[in-house]
N, C-alpha and C positions, 0 to 999 in steps of 0.2 A: 672452282664450279660449286654451285649450292644446288642440291636438287631436292625438291618435294614431290612425293608420289601419293596421288590422289586413288585410294584403294577402296573398293568394295567388297567387304567381309565375305568368305566364303565363294567369292567368284573367281573368273579367270585371272583376275590381277594379281591373284596370290601368287602367280609364277613370275611376275616381276618384282615382288617383295624377295622371292628366292634366288633371283637372278643378281640382284644387288647384293645380297648375303655372299653369294659365291664370288662375287669380284671384290668383295672387301670394301665397298664403296660405302661413304657416309651419306645419310639421307634424312630427310623429316618424313613422316608419316603421317597422312590426314586419311583416316578411315572414317567410311560412309557404311552405315547399317542399314539392311533393307527395310525395317521399320522406322528408321530415323526421317523425319520431316525438315531438320534443320537444314537450310538452303546455304548456310556457312559452310558445309562440309560436300558441297556439291563440286563435282569436276568443274575446273576452269574452261574446260574445252567446250567449243560451241555447241555439239551435239550432246554435251554432259556425259562423256564417255569414261569408263573405266577398264583399265588403269589409263591415268595421264599423268604426265611429269611436266612438271615446272622447273625449268632448268635456267638458274642464273648466273650467266658469266660475263665480267667485265662490264657491270651494271646493265647489262641488256637480259630480257627475260624474253624466254622462247616456251612454246608450249609444244610438246609432243604425246600423240596418243597412238594407239593402235599396238598390240603386243607384239607383233612381229617387227613393227618399226621400231618401237624401243630397243628391241634386242638386237637388231641390225646396227642401228646407230652406236650402242655403247659396246657391241662387239669389234666395231671399227676402232674405237677408242683404246679399248680394254680387250684385246684379242685371245685371252689365253682361252676362252672357252668358244672360240670362232673357228672356222674350217682351216685356219692358216698352216697348220702343222698335219693335216690329213694327206694321206695317198691318194691315188686314181679312185678306187672303189668306195673307199672310205667317203671320198669326197661326193662321189654319185648319191650314196646312202645318206650323206647329211642334207644334202640339197633336196632330195625326196622327201623324206620323213618330215622335214622341217616344214614344206610348203603343203605337203598332204594332210598334215594335222588340220591347218586352218582351211584349208580348200575344200578337203573330201570328209574327213572324220568328224570335226565338229558340226558340219551342218546337218549331217545325220542324227547326231547326237542332239542338237538342239531341236529337233522336228518331234522328238520324244517329249519335250516340254511344251513346247508350242500348242502340239494339240491335247495334251493334259490340260493346260491352263484355259484353251478354248471350252472345253467342256465344264470345267470349274466355274466360269463365269458365265456361264448361259444359264437363264433361269431354270429353276428346278424341274418345272412341269414338261419342258421339252429338251432336258439335258441328255436324253436317252440318245438324240439324234446326233451330237457332236461324240457321243462316246462310241455310238454304233461305227461312225466315219472312222475314229481312232483306231478301233480293233479292226475294221476292214484294213486300214493303211498298216498298221502294225503286221497284220498277219500276212499280208500280200506284199510288202516291201520292206518295211523298215527294218523288223527283226531280223529277216535275212539277211539284210545289207550290213547291220551290226556284227551279225555272226561272221560273215564274209571278212568284216575288217578285222575282228579279234583273232581269227583263225590265221589270216595273213601276218598279222603283228607277232603273233606266238611262233610263228615257224621262222621269222627273222630272228627273233631273240633267242631262240634255241641255238643259233648259230653265232650270235655277236652279245658280248657282252653290254653294250650300249648301242644306240640307234646308227651311229656313225661307223661303229666298231669296237675298238677296245679304249677310245677315248670318250669322257664324256663332254657333250657339247651342248648349244641351246636347242638342238633340236629334241634332246631329253626333257629340257624344262618345259617346252611345249607341249610335247606328247602326254607327260604327267597325268594333268588335269583330265583329259576325256577317257584316258585308260583306267583312273580312280574312279571316275562316274560310272563305265560300264563294268569294271571287274566284279562286283558282287553277284551280278547275274552269269557270269561266264568264268565261274571260281576253278572250272576244269584245265582251264588253260595255264599250265603249271609255269612256264617260262614268263609270262607276263607275271604272274603272282610273284616269282623270284625277283625280277625287276622293280616291281615296286617295293618289295621289302628292302631291296638294295638303296633306292632312293631314300627309302626312310631312316637310312643309318648315316646318312650325310648329314656332319653338322650344320653347314649352312642351311640345310632344309628344315633342322629342327629349330633353328634360331628363327627362320621364316615364319614356322607355324604359329610360334609364341607371338611375335611382334605383329602378324597379319590377324591374330585372334581367330585361329581356323578352330571351327568346331567338327570334328569329324561325324559325329552324331547328326547334327543339322544337316550336313552335306549327304550325308547317306540318305536320311529320310527324304529330302528333297528331289533326291534321283530316283529312289526306290519306287515312289508314289507315280513317276511318269512311266513305268514299265507296267 
């Protein structure tokens, strides 16, 4: 099997690089930059999705996108990070956090950027209108919602080494990105901070940051301005 990963720098597709590194798989990496207009680096997916995998097997080429779909498919082929060895409560934890991340946590987080980008792209003379809307939505709903997310997560990590329990799984790979985006604004959650430091010590994670050309300062600035 040959694997080509189409990756957008400093985006959620960084998690797939990390995943492939944890599995020890060989892959070719094609990196797209936010400022890059070169269409040759675009994703082969019809919707130009990142991450996207191009999988070549027995002279047949297939395209697979969506982070959770990629994790599920390759966990089926390489089950060392999957749910196979989990006990009952651990299995419930795994499925909950794995689905919670993409279905509940990240949508709220992305709303931060959506409202910020709307304001930034509105003509200057009327920019105060979307800024007021963003402020009202932040104060009335979004800030409180994210606070509840982080509090719930911190309480869970107080009792568990990883999200499923004592075993590192793909749920941890998924949850890393939104937690990192939120963590500077919620530094008082010490169990989340411990968890993120724990991830940073994983050799595969360190290799993935280098290969994905991850910029911590760019990432932090991007999310800080949305608050």
